C-alpha positions, 0 to 999 in steps of 0.5 A: 247474292248480288249485294253479298258478291258487292255488285250493289247496282245489280242488287238495287235492280233486282230489289226494285223488281221485287218491289214492283211486284210487291206493290202490285200485290199489296194494291190488289188486297191492301188488308193482306198483312203478309203482303204488306210486310213483304212490301215493307221488307223491299223498302228496307232492301232498297234502302240498305243499297242506297245507304251503302252507295252514300245515297242517304236522302233516297235511303231515308225515304225508303226506310221511311216507306218501310216504317210507315208500313211496320207502324200500321201492322204493329198497330193492327196486332200489337201482340205479334212480336215479329211485327213489333221487332220489324218496327224497332229495326225500321226505326233503328234504320231511319235513326242511322241515317239521321245520325249520318246526316248529323240530325242528332236529336232526330236520330235520338228520338228514332233510337229511343222509339226502337229502344222502347219496343226492344225493352218490351220484347226482351221483357216478354222473353227474357231468355230470347237472346236475340231480343237481349241482343237487340235491346243491347244495340239499342242502348249502344245506339242511344248512348252514341248520340247522347255522347255526340251531344255531350251528355256523357253521364247519360251515355255512360249509363246507356253504355253500361246497360248495353254492357251488362247484357252483353256480358251475360250473353257472352258468358252463356256462349263464350264461342259465339264471336258475335257476342264477344265482339259486341262485349268488346265494343261496349267495354270500349265505349264504357272505357272511353266515356269514363275518362271524359266524365272524370275530367 
């Protein structure tokens, strides 16, 4: 609530209080996977505030702490799709910071790690719209880095992969504003990349 109201400092304090409790709980039973996941979520929450406040290095540390836990959980039970999605989100969060810091190659690696997971999850359940949207976001993120690196042909391919998914989602529910916005972004990405390739 504090974060939604724009009171980031208060939100950070609350999230840190939660983190302190979850650290203690996780330490008392390191094999308890729910406690480990809760701890990972706390690191993510703190990272989101730090990122919003422009504390990028601190955010990267928090996101990497979350990522380390997500990787352990995903390795314990590779068939747990929620933990796999958590891992994908963690890679994405780390990639966002790396991109903002100008570490494009590192960001590309993180985004591709996220993409690989989302491709597997989307293939498992092609009718799951959340997984399809996650996949479209991953393609878009990879495309952004490829474009920034000057690899416009690869970027166009990634953007088109994202666009194809978003067209399908938008067609299934024309009243979904998020999907319509996603579609608009993908169309713009393809449109801005094409002229540069044709020059």
